[in-house]
C-alpha positions in Angstrom: 13.6 -9.7 -5.4 12.7 -11.7 -2.3 10.2 -10.7 0.2 13.1 -10.0 2.6 14.6 -7.6 0.1 11.3 -5.9 -0.4 10.7 -5.4 3.3 14.3 -4.2 3.8 13.6 -1.5 1.2 10.3 -0.6 2.9 12.1 -0.2 6.2 13.8 2.9 4.7 10.4 4.6 5.1 10.8 4.5 8.9 7.2 3.4 9.1 5.6 6.2 7.2 4.9 6.9 3.6 5.6 10.6 3.7 6.6 12.4 0.5 10.2 12.7 1.7 10.5 9.1 2.8 9.0 7.8 -0.5 11.3 10.0 -2.5 14.3 8.6 -0.6 13.0 5.1 -1.2 12.5 5.8 -4.9 16.1 7.1 -5.1 17.4 4.1 -3.3 15.5 1.7 -5.6 16.6 3.6 -8.7 20.2 2.7 -8.0 19.2 -1.0 -8.5 18.7 -2.8 -11.8 15.6 -2.2 -13.9 14.6 -5.9 -13.3 14.9 -5.2 -9.5 12.7 -2.2 -9.8 10.1 -4.3 -11.7 10.3 -7.0 -9.0 9.8 -4.4 -6.3 6.7 -3.2 -8.1 5.4 -6.8 -8.3 6.0 -7.3 -4.5 4.5 -3.9 -3.8 1.3 -4.7 -5.8 1.0 -8.1 -4.2 1.3 -6.8 -0.7 -1.5 -4.3 -1.4 -3.6 -6.9 -3.2 -3.4 -9.2 -0.2 -4.7 -6.5 2.0 -7.6 -5.9 -0.3 -10.2 -7.7 1.8 -13.7 -6.9 3.0 -12.7 -7.2 6.7 -10.3 -4.3 6.2 -12.2 -2.3 3.7 -15.4 -2.1 5.7 -13.8 -0.6 8.7 -14.8 3.0 9.3 -12.3 5.9 9.1 -11.2 6.1 12.7 -10.9 9.9 13.0 -14.1 10.9 11.1 -17.8 10.6 11.7 -20.7 11.0 9.4 -23.9 12.8 10.1 -25.3 12.3 13.6 -22.1 10.6 14.7 -22.4 7.5 12.6 -19.2 5.8 11.4 -17.6 7.3 8.3 -17.0 4.6 5.7 -13.7 4.3 3.7 -13.9 5.3 0.1 -12.0 3.1 -2.4 -9.2 5.7 -2.4 -9.0 6.0 1.3 -8.9 2.2 1.6 -6.1 2.0 -1.0 -4.1 4.7 0.9 -4.8 2.9 4.2 -3.3 -0.3 2.7 -0.3 1.7 1.6 0.1 3.0 5.1 0.1 -0.5 6.5 2.7 -1.6 4.0 4.8 1.4 4.8 4.6 0.5 8.5 6.7 -2.6 7.7 6.5 -6.3 7.6 5.6 -6.9 11.2 2.6 -4.6 11.0 1.5 -5.9 7.6 1.6 -9.5 8.9 -0.1 -8.7 12.2 -3.3 -7.2 10.6 -4.1 -10.5 9.0 -4.5 -12.0 12.5 -6.1 -9.0 14.2 -8.3 -6.7 12.1 -8.2 -4.1 14.8 -4.6 -3.5 14.1 -5.6 -2.3 10.6 -8.0 0.3 12.0 -5.4 3.0 13.0 -4.2 3.1 9.4 -7.6 4.3 8.2 -6.9 7.6 9.9 -6.6 10.7 7.7 -3.3 11.3 9.4 -1.9 8.0 8.1 -2.4 8.5 4.4 0.1 6.3 2.5 -0.7 7.5 -1.0 2.9 8.5 -1.8 4.0 4.9 -1.6 1.9 4.2 -4.8 4.3 6.3 -6.9 7.6 4.8 -5.7 8.1 2.1 -8.4 7.2 4.6 -11.2 9.5 7.3 -9.8 12.4 4.8 -9.3 12.0 3.6 -12.9 11.9 7.2 -14.2 15.0 8.1 -12.2 16.8 4.9 -13.4 15.9 5.2 -17.1 14.8 8.7 -17.8 11.6 7.4 -19.2 8.1 7.1 -17.9 6.9 3.6 -17.1 3.6 2.5 -18.5 3.5 -0.6 -16.4 1.1 -3.2 -15.2 1.7 -5.8 -12.5 0.5 -9.3 -12.0 -1.7 -8.2 -9.1 -4.0 -5.2 -9.4 -3.9 -3.2 -6.2 -7.0 -1.1 -6.8 -9.6 -1.4 -4.1 -12.0 -4.4 -4.5 -9.9 -6.1 -7.2 -9.1 -9.1 -4.9 -12.3 -11.1 -5.5 -11.3 -13.7 -2.9 -11.1 -10.9 -0.4 -14.5 -9.6 -1.2 -16.8 -12.6 -1.4 -20.0 -10.5 -1.2 -19.0 -8.5 -4.3 -19.2 -11.6 -6.6 -21.6 -11.4 -9.5 
């Protein structure tokens, strides 16, 4: 699956990773071959991995404040869901955040939670094969796994 194919499928989300949109994407993807589903999962993981960078992960949650009005930091889960929301927004948004960190900030909002996107490859595989998929991808998309993106976390 090319990046163009991946982003064309992501476009079916209409910019948001809602439950309904992600279900529709999983159904669309399930009509493709199992190798295509696997390749989608690889692109998906890589897109999230590339966003796993300190400059994005240290941004505060835009619509929350901590005690005494101080910025509310993203947790590892919030950061993962924000990255999913950026991917769901499409290729143009995904590419733009690398050049302007401020464009990532709105996706940290509790209103932009992209968690449902995480489950699309697994759901598509299950719909296509009738089996659960115990998979791993080349890139780990868990927060802080991109060591190049988090130089201050090096041991």
